[in-house]
N, CA, C and O atoms as CSV, one atom per row, in Angstrom:
chain,resi,resn,atom,element,x,y,z
A,1,MET,N,N,6.802,25.375,19.786
A,1,MET,CA,C,6.493,24.737,19.180
A,1,MET,C,C,7.608,24.256,17.754
A,1,MET,O,O,8.523,24.975,17.353
A,2,VAL,N,N,7.309,23.130,17.270
A,2,VAL,CA,C,8.293,23.234,15.626
A,2,VAL,C,C,7.639,22.776,14.695
A,2,VAL,O,O,7.286,21.596,14.698
A,3,ASP,N,N,7.256,23.866,13.415
A,3,ASP,CA,C,6.509,22.942,12.578
A,3,ASP,C,C,7.074,22.734,11.289
A,3,ASP,O,O,7.845,23.617,10.912
A,4,TYR,N,N,6.826,21.565,10.356
A,4,TYR,CA,C,7.381,20.657,9.534
A,4,TYR,C,C,6.288,20.987,7.841
A,4,TYR,O,O,5.424,20.216,7.423
A,5,TYR,N,N,6.590,21.956,7.365
A,5,TYR,CA,C,5.972,21.561,5.594
A,5,TYR,C,C,7.039,21.200,5.296
A,5,TYR,O,O,8.224,21.231,5.631
A,6,PHE,N,N,5.726,20.506,3.905
A,6,PHE,CA,C,6.544,19.688,3.104
A,6,PHE,C,C,5.490,19.376,1.789
A,6,PHE,O,O,4.263,19.475,1.795
A,7,ASP,N,N,6.283,19.011,0.789
A,7,ASP,CA,C,6.203,19.240,-0.174
A,7,ASP,C,C,6.323,18.930,-1.347
A,7,ASP,O,O,7.283,19.451,-1.915
A,8,ILE,N,N,5.126,17.658,-2.468
A,8,ILE,CA,C,6.095,16.836,-2.912
A,8,ILE,C,C,5.426,17.046,-4.713
A,8,ILE,O,O,4.264,17.065,-5.118
A,9,GLU,N,N,6.524,17.155,-5.328
A,9,GLU,CA,C,5.946,17.532,-7.050
A,9,GLU,C,C,6.106,16.032,-7.353
A,9,GLU,O,O,6.865,15.078,-7.181
A,10,THR,N,N,4.916,16.403,-7.916
A,10,THR,CA,C,5.186,15.061,-8.865
A,10,THR,C,C,4.784,15.684,-10.401
A,10,THR,O,O,4.475,16.849,-10.653
A,11,THR,N,N,4.915,14.226,-11.600
A,11,THR,CA,C,4.151,14.904,-13.015
A,11,THR,C,C,3.204,13.965,-13.272
A,11,THR,O,O,3.104,13.360,-14.340
A,12,GLY,N,N,1.969,13.723,-11.591
A,12,GLY,CA,C,0.760,13.531,-11.895
A,12,GLY,C,C,0.802,12.809,-10.630
A,12,GLY,O,O,1.599,12.643,-9.707
A,13,LEU,N,N,-0.901,12.283,-11.103
A,13,LEU,CA,C,-1.069,11.396,-9.561
A,13,LEU,C,C,-0.695,10.232,-9.467
A,13,LEU,O,O,-0.152,9.734,-8.481
A,14,ASN,N,N,-1.042,9.521,-10.831
A,14,ASN,CA,C,-1.185,8.026,-10.917
A,14,ASN,C,C,0.064,7.606,-10.426
A,14,ASN,O,O,1.041,7.937,-11.098
A,15,PRO,N,N,0.287,6.829,-9.213
A,15,PRO,CA,C,1.487,6.341,-8.170
A,15,PRO,C,C,2.516,4.832,-10.179
A,15,PRO,O,O,3.544,4.359,-10.666
A,16,PHE,N,N,1.015,4.960,-10.292
A,16,PHE,CA,C,2.035,3.492,-11.372
A,16,PHE,C,C,2.796,4.190,-12.451
A,16,PHE,O,O,3.881,3.854,-12.925
A,17,GLU,N,N,1.744,5.636,-12.889
A,17,GLU,CA,C,2.527,5.401,-14.509
A,17,GLU,C,C,3.604,7.396,-14.012
A,17,GLU,O,O,4.679,7.733,-14.510
A,18,ASP,N,N,2.979,8.024,-13.229
A,18,ASP,CA,C,3.731,9.093,-13.078
A,18,ASP,C,C,5.055,9.308,-11.626
A,18,ASP,O,O,5.049,8.710,-10.550
A,19,ARG,N,N,5.730,10.006,-11.953
A,19,ARG,CA,C,7.350,10.180,-11.711
A,19,ARG,C,C,7.000,11.222,-9.816
A,19,ARG,O,O,6.075,12.033,-9.853
A,20,ILE,N,N,7.501,11.121,-8.918
A,20,ILE,CA,C,8.208,11.861,-7.795
A,20,ILE,C,C,8.771,13.235,-8.312
A,20,ILE,O,O,9.281,13.713,-7.298
A,21,LEU,N,N,8.948,14.095,-9.298
A,21,LEU,CA,C,10.036,14.857,-9.375
A,21,LEU,C,C,11.020,15.693,-8.180
A,21,LEU,O,O,12.121,16.135,-8.506
A,22,THR,N,N,10.493,15.841,-6.808
A,22,THR,CA,C,11.112,16.715,-5.988
A,22,THR,C,C,10.322,17.017,-5.071
A,22,THR,O,O,9.215,17.508,-5.294
A,23,ILE,N,N,10.892,16.705,-3.617
A,23,ILE,CA,C,10.330,16.947,-2.324
A,23,ILE,C,C,10.482,17.948,-1.401
A,23,ILE,O,O,11.432,17.627,-0.686
A,24,GLN,N,N,10.111,18.800,-1.121
A,24,GLN,CA,C,10.908,19.874,-0.512
A,24,GLN,C,C,10.426,19.488,1.761
A,24,GLN,O,O,9.503,18.831,2.241
A,25,MET,N,N,11.379,20.144,2.352
A,25,MET,CA,C,11.004,20.285,3.834
A,25,MET,C,C,11.211,21.798,3.997
A,25,MET,O,O,11.867,22.541,3.267
A,26,LYS,N,N,10.625,22.054,4.930
A,26,LYS,CA,C,10.701,23.800,5.896
A,26,LYS,C,C,10.781,22.637,6.941
A,26,LYS,O,O,10.485,21.446,7.036
A,27,ARG,N,N,11.427,23.792,7.775
A,27,ARG,CA,C,12.082,23.823,9.386
A,27,ARG,C,C,12.160,24.815,10.253
A,27,ARG,O,O,12.697,24.809,11.360
A,28,GLY,N,N,11.658,25.584,9.761
A,28,GLY,CA,C,12.000,26.585,10.724
A,28,GLY,C,C,11.861,27.542,9.381
A,28,GLY,O,O,10.972,27.666,8.538
A,29,ASN,N,N,13.789,28.462,9.669
A,29,ASN,CA,C,14.527,28.830,8.341
A,29,ASN,C,C,15.064,27.383,7.507
A,29,ASN,O,O,15.765,27.461,6.498
A,30,ASP,N,N,14.836,26.714,7.808
A,30,ASP,CA,C,15.706,25.863,6.444
A,30,ASP,C,C,15.011,24.654,6.073
A,30,ASP,O,O,14.574,23.634,6.604
A,31,ILE,N,N,15.081,25.125,5.089
A,31,ILE,CA,C,14.276,24.729,3.408
A,31,ILE,C,C,15.920,23.257,3.043
A,31,ILE,O,O,17.149,23.321,3.021
A,32,THR,N,N,14.917,22.215,2.847
A,32,THR,CA,C,15.647,21.016,1.725
A,32,THR,C,C,15.095,20.951,1.059
A,32,THR,O,O,13.912,21.277,0.963
A,33,VAL,N,N,15.957,20.385,0.185
A,33,VAL,CA,C,15.216,20.231,-1.170
A,33,VAL,C,C,16.095,18.926,-2.076
A,33,VAL,O,O,17.286,19.059,-2.356
A,34,TRP,N,N,15.195,17.532,-2.509
A,34,TRP,CA,C,15.573,16.320,-2.678
A,34,TRP,C,C,15.173,16.461,-4.365
A,34,TRP,O,O,14.026,16.799,-4.659
A,35,LYS,N,N,16.067,16.215,-5.314
A,35,LYS,CA,C,15.623,16.342,-6.479
A,35,LYS,C,C,15.901,15.213,-7.367
A,35,LYS,O,O,17.072,14.859,-7.227
A,36,LEU,N,N,15.201,14.447,-8.310
A,36,LEU,CA,C,15.238,13.313,-9.030
A,36,LEU,C,C,16.261,14.056,-9.591
A,36,LEU,O,O,17.356,13.760,-9.111
A,37,TRP,N,N,16.288,14.882,-10.403
A,37,TRP,CA,C,17.490,14.838,-11.019
A,37,TRP,C,C,19.152,14.747,-10.178
A,37,TRP,O,O,20.130,14.207,-10.695
A,38,GLU,N,N,19.146,15.455,-8.711
A,38,GLU,CA,C,20.271,14.839,-8.255
A,38,GLU,C,C,20.195,13.365,-7.468
A,38,GLU,O,O,20.929,13.250,-6.487
A,39,GLU,N,N,19.876,12.936,-7.609
A,39,GLU,CA,C,19.590,11.756,-7.081
A,39,GLU,C,C,19.460,10.021,-7.593
A,39,GLU,O,O,19.551,9.722,-8.784
A,40,LYS,N,N,19.346,9.484,-7.033
A,40,LYS,CA,C,19.354,7.714,-8.230
A,40,LYS,C,C,18.706,7.620,-8.846
A,40,LYS,O,O,18.826,7.318,-10.034
A,41,ASP,N,N,17.112,8.011,-7.823
A,41,ASP,CA,C,15.791,7.191,-8.104
A,41,ASP,C,C,14.737,7.714,-7.003
A,41,ASP,O,O,14.947,7.879,-5.801
A,42,GLU,N,N,14.199,7.812,-7.330
A,42,GLU,CA,C,12.509,8.470,-6.838
A,42,GLU,C,C,13.021,7.979,-4.664
A,42,GLU,O,O,13.213,8.810,-3.776
A,43,MET,N,N,13.076,6.496,-4.536
A,43,MET,CA,C,12.931,6.429,-3.261
A,43,MET,C,C,14.425,6.894,-2.672
A,43,MET,O,O,14.671,7.082,-1.481
A,44,SER,N,N,15.424,7.043,-3.853
A,44,SER,CA,C,16.495,7.971,-2.280
A,44,SER,C,C,15.519,9.233,-2.286
A,44,SER,O,O,15.502,9.752,-1.170
A,45,LEU,N,N,14.796,9.803,-3.102
A,45,LEU,CA,C,14.200,10.967,-3.055
A,45,LEU,C,C,13.266,10.626,-1.174
A,45,LEU,O,O,13.713,11.278,-0.231
A,46,VAL,N,N,12.586,10.057,-1.019
A,46,VAL,CA,C,11.749,9.713,-0.436
A,46,VAL,C,C,12.502,9.063,1.721
A,46,VAL,O,O,12.172,9.331,2.877
A,47,ALA,N,N,13.769,8.006,0.906
A,47,ALA,CA,C,14.372,8.041,1.708
A,47,ALA,C,C,15.367,9.474,2.596
A,47,ALA,O,O,15.778,9.566,3.753
A,48,GLY,N,N,15.453,10.386,1.435
A,48,GLY,CA,C,16.483,11.302,2.545
A,48,GLY,C,C,15.287,12.385,3.383
A,48,GLY,O,O,15.640,13.228,4.209
A,49,LEU,N,N,13.959,12.168,3.003
A,49,LEU,CA,C,13.164,13.132,4.172
A,49,LEU,C,C,12.843,11.909,4.883
A,49,LEU,O,O,12.519,12.500,5.913
A,50,PHE,N,N,12.691,10.856,5.139
A,50,PHE,CA,C,12.935,10.269,6.165
A,50,PHE,C,C,13.892,10.097,7.005
A,50,PHE,O,O,13.811,10.287,8.219
A,51,ASP,N,N,14.854,9.726,6.394
A,51,ASP,CA,C,16.528,9.982,7.152
A,51,ASP,C,C,16.115,11.804,7.784
A,51,ASP,O,O,16.090,11.990,9.000
A,52,ASN,N,N,16.002,12.267,7.402
A,52,ASN,CA,C,15.956,13.903,7.795
A,52,ASN,C,C,14.769,14.219,9.605
A,52,ASN,O,O,14.744,14.829,10.674
A,53,LEU,N,N,14.027,13.252,8.744
A,53,LEU,CA,C,12.899,13.234,10.332
A,53,LEU,C,C,12.788,12.453,11.265
A,53,LEU,O,O,12.086,12.414,12.275
A,54,ARG,N,N,13.832,11.597,10.670
A,54,ARG,CA,C,14.162,10.429,12.180
A,54,ARG,C,C,15.672,11.305,13.050
A,54,ARG,O,O,15.820,11.351,14.271
A,55,ASN,N,N,16.565,11.875,12.076
A,55,ASN,CA,C,17.476,13.017,12.676
A,55,ASN,C,C,16.795,14.236,13.060
A,55,ASN,O,O,17.267,15.220,12.492
A,56,THR,N,N,15.749,14.501,13.914
A,56,THR,CA,C,15.483,15.130,14.418
A,56,THR,C,C,14.715,14.778,15.993
A,56,THR,O,O,14.119,13.712,16.147
A,57,ASN,N,N,14.812,15.774,17.074
A,57,ASN,CA,C,14.455,16.015,18.232
A,57,ASN,C,C,12.878,16.194,18.550
A,57,ASN,O,O,12.289,16.724,19.492
A,58,GLY,N,N,12.408,15.488,17.298
A,58,GLY,CA,C,10.873,15.454,17.403
A,58,GLY,C,C,10.066,16.242,17.028
A,58,GLY,O,O,10.818,16.840,16.258
A,59,PHE,N,N,8.964,16.843,16.912
A,59,PHE,CA,C,8.465,17.397,16.002
A,59,PHE,C,C,6.257,18.015,16.917
A,59,PHE,O,O,5.767,17.812,18.028
A,60,ASP,N,N,6.038,18.302,16.410
A,60,ASP,CA,C,5.215,19.173,17.029
A,60,ASP,C,C,3.224,18.377,15.694
A,60,ASP,O,O,2.139,17.816,15.844
A,61,SER,N,N,4.127,18.983,14.617
A,61,SER,CA,C,3.385,18.425,13.706
A,61,SER,C,C,3.899,18.706,12.569
A,61,SER,O,O,4.817,19.518,12.455
A,62,ILE,N,N,3.275,17.953,11.396
A,62,ILE,CA,C,4.008,18.555,9.925
A,62,ILE,C,C,2.661,18.867,8.953
A,62,ILE,O,O,1.551,18.342,8.864
A,63,CYS,N,N,3.177,19.732,8.428
A,63,CYS,CA,C,1.781,20.338,7.873
A,63,CYS,C,C,2.173,20.229,6.041
A,63,CYS,O,O,3.303,20.379,5.575
A,64,GLY,N,N,0.811,19.910,5.175
A,64,GLY,CA,C,0.987,19.704,3.823
A,64,GLY,C,C,0.021,20.699,3.763
A,64,GLY,O,O,-0.546,21.311,4.668
A,65,TYR,N,N,-0.115,20.788,2.138
A,65,TYR,CA,C,-1.584,21.311,1.568
A,65,TYR,C,C,-2.278,20.232,0.234
A,65,TYR,O,O,-1.797,19.774,-0.802
A,66,ASN,N,N,-3.423,20.148,0.795
A,66,ASN,CA,C,-4.200,19.336,-0.641
A,66,ASN,C,C,-3.797,17.785,-0.098
A,66,ASN,O,O,-3.631,16.976,-1.011
A,67,TRP,N,N,-3.669,17.416,0.894
A,67,TRP,CA,C,-2.643,16.171,0.842
A,67,TRP,C,C,-3.692,15.099,0.306
A,67,TRP,O,O,-3.131,14.326,-0.471
A,68,ASP,N,N,-5.540,14.713,0.548
A,68,ASP,CA,C,-5.601,14.130,-0.120
A,68,ASP,C,C,-6.766,14.097,-1.493
A,68,ASP,O,O,-7.800,13.535,-1.855
A,69,SER,N,N,-6.052,14.834,-1.804
A,69,SER,CA,C,-6.230,15.199,-3.467
A,69,SER,C,C,-5.817,13.803,-4.745
A,69,SER,O,O,-6.121,13.669,-5.930
A,70,GLU,N,N,-4.835,12.776,-3.580
A,70,GLU,CA,C,-4.682,11.367,-4.841
A,70,GLU,C,C,-5.734,10.554,-4.300
A,70,GLU,O,O,-5.818,9.525,-4.971
A,71,ASP,N,N,-6.378,10.578,-3.582
A,71,ASP,CA,C,-7.801,10.145,-2.889
A,71,ASP,C,C,-8.985,10.131,-4.378
A,71,ASP,O,O,-9.700,9.264,-4.879
A,72,LYS,N,N,-8.684,11.642,-4.699
A,72,LYS,CA,C,-9.587,11.694,-5.418
A,72,LYS,C,C,-9.735,11.523,-7.023
A,72,LYS,O,O,-8.825,11.816,-7.798
A,73,ASP,N,N,-11.002,11.007,-7.427
A,73,ASP,CA,C,-10.759,11.104,-9.267
A,73,ASP,C,C,-10.378,12.615,-9.440
A,73,ASP,O,O,-10.885,13.487,-8.735
A,74,GLU,N,N,-9.336,12.908,-10.546
A,74,GLU,CA,C,-9.781,14.434,-11.629
A,74,GLU,C,C,-10.359,14.684,-12.618
A,74,GLU,O,O,-10.078,15.657,-13.318
A,75,GLY,N,N,-11.674,13.505,-12.983
A,75,GLY,CA,C,-12.524,13.772,-13.912
A,75,GLY,C,C,-13.218,14.316,-12.994
A,75,GLY,O,O,-14.301,14.835,-13.264
């Protein structure tokens, strides 16, 4: 079974005001990190992740932590 783990670091939870800083993906022993300061913009980070997933031979699961936190009120 091949698992993918990914994490997105942001400046906050508001999609209108905050920014994506990094996206990290781990597949087996391979770790890929897309960094905002090394890319053109946030869309380049997301495109890098999806390009990487599209070029795989498939996967059984994608794992993350705290995925639903963006749906909750911080206060």
